C-alpha positions in Angstrom: 77.6 167.3 23.8 77.0 170.4 25.9 75.4 169.9 29.2 72.1 171.6 28.3 71.8 169.2 25.2 71.5 166.8 27.4 68.7 167.8 29.6 65.4 167.1 28.6 62.9 169.5 28.9 61.1 168.9 32.6 57.4 168.1 32.8 57.3 167.3 29.1 55.1 164.0 29.5 52.0 163.3 31.7 53.2 159.8 32.0 56.3 158.0 32.5 57.1 154.2 33.0 60.0 153.2 34.9 61.6 150.4 36.1 62.8 149.1 39.8 66.8 150.4 38.7 64.9 154.1 38.7 63.9 153.7 42.3 63.1 155.8 44.2 61.3 157.7 41.6 61.3 161.6 41.4 59.8 164.2 39.6 61.4 165.8 38.1 63.1 163.1 36.8 67.2 163.4 36.5 68.3 164.6 33.3 65.7 167.6 33.3 65.7 171.0 33.8 64.6 172.4 37.0 64.7 175.9 36.0 61.2 175.9 34.6 59.8 172.9 37.2 58.4 172.4 41.1 60.6 170.8 43.3 62.0 167.3 43.7 59.4 165.4 45.5 59.8 161.4 45.7 57.3 159.2 45.1 55.9 156.4 46.5 55.5 154.1 44.0 56.2 150.8 45.3 53.8 151.6 48.4 51.0 152.6 46.0 50.4 149.5 43.8 53.0 150.2 40.7 51.9 153.7 40.4 51.6 157.4 41.5 51.2 160.5 40.7 52.9 163.9 41.1 51.4 166.2 43.7 52.9 169.6 41.3 52.4 168.4 37.7 50.2 165.2 38.2 52.7 163.5 35.6 51.8 159.8 36.3 55.0 157.1 36.7 54.0 153.7 36.5 56.5 150.7 36.9 57.1 148.5 34.0 58.7 145.7 35.9 
């Protein structure tokens, strides 16, 4: 499978469920295409009670465990 087919579109969803194994969380996530997205930003999800919002695209990331 080509590298392009392994990647997903950046900012395709507005809410993402992440686990502790995904920490540190950043937006956009690994495996997304970055050409049409914003700069990568790390989100302080643990410091904000298990949920953080990306200041660029507004996507919400929530810890599920």
